[in-house]
N, C-alpha and C positions, 0 to 999 in steps of 0.2 A: 060468117063466121070470121069477126073484125082479125085480120093481123097488123094493125098498129099496136106498136108496144104501149104500156097503161106504165102510170108512175106512183108509189104510194106517196102519200101525203103525212109527213109528221103530226102529229093531232096535241095540242095542248090537252090537259087534264078535261077542263071542262067542256069541248067539241066533244069529248065521245060519247055516243048515242047510241041506245037499245036496238039492236040487230042490226050496226055496224060491223062491216067483215075488216077486222083487226090483225095486226101483227107486232109482234116482240122484236124493234129493232137493235136498241140495248139496254141491256142491264146492268144497272153498278151494283158494285161489294163493297161492302165498307169493311175491313180489318183495324184492330187496334193498331197504332204506331209501330209499337215494341216488336211487330214481325217483321220489321225492316233493320234488320239485326242490331236494335238496341239503340240506332245511329240518332241520338238527339239534335246532333247538327241537322240533319236532313229534315224533321216534322216533331213540331212538339210532342211529349208524349203524353198528354192528355187529348190531344186531334184524331180522330180516326183518319186514316188514308181509304180514299175512294181509287175504284176505279172500273174503267166501264169494259163488258164486252157482247161479244154477236152471241146473242145466245142460239144453243143448237135449232131449236126449231122456228128458227128466223125463217119467214116467207110461207110458212106454215099458217092458211087462214084461221082465224077464230071468231066465232059469232058473238057479238055483245046481246048476254041474256040480263043484265042489271047492273045498271052504275050507285054506287053510292062513293062520293069521292071519301079520299082518295083511295078506293079499292072498286077494280072492276071484274066482275062476273063474267066468265069467257066459257062457251063449248068448243072444243079444235075441231077440226074436221076429223080427225080420229074417235072421236066419240067420248074426250074426258073435259071434266068441268072442273074448271082452276078458278081462283080469285088471283088478279094481279095489282101489287099495287104501285100506284102510276107515279109517288115518291121515288123508286128504285128501279121504273122502266119506261123506256120513251118507244110512245106506242104508235103505230103510221096506221093510216086507211089505207084497204088494197079497193082495187077496184070489184063491181059485182060481177063483173063478166069473168076474171081470173078466180074471185074467189069461188063462184059459185061452180068454176067448173073441176077446180082441185076438192072442191066440197065434195062434188058428184064420183068422183072415183074413189074418193076414203069411203064415200058410203058403200059404195060394191063391197070391201073388203069390211065393211061392218059388221054387215048384213050375213059375210059368209062366218064372221066369227060367230057374231050370237047364233045363225044356224049349228055349230060346232059345237057349241056349247051346251045347246037344249040336244042334240043329239049324244054325248058326252052324258049329260044329266038322264036321258031314256035308258041306256045302257049301262048305268049302276043304279040305276032303279030296281 
């Protein structure tokens, strides 16, 4: 196992490919400008105010399952399926070594969770 650090590479939307391991680096939110205390000197009231933030799941690898720009369909390491709009987020490609290691750790948790669900179903039947 290599101990050398790797770096995420920010991708333009057209470079996102199926089976890439990606993560969201930033998400852009848009709010009406009147949320800013109705101060028209700060912003034109007809324009939205955009701000970027780092999502809580940043760093969690997701595997790209399908791409139909501007949408990317991903499966997260936790087993969830999501659709990301690349107009509102910045995506980065992760190194396969890092992503697969994280993916394997979460796979153990997913398997345990499925097993518990099956056992609950059997008990309730």
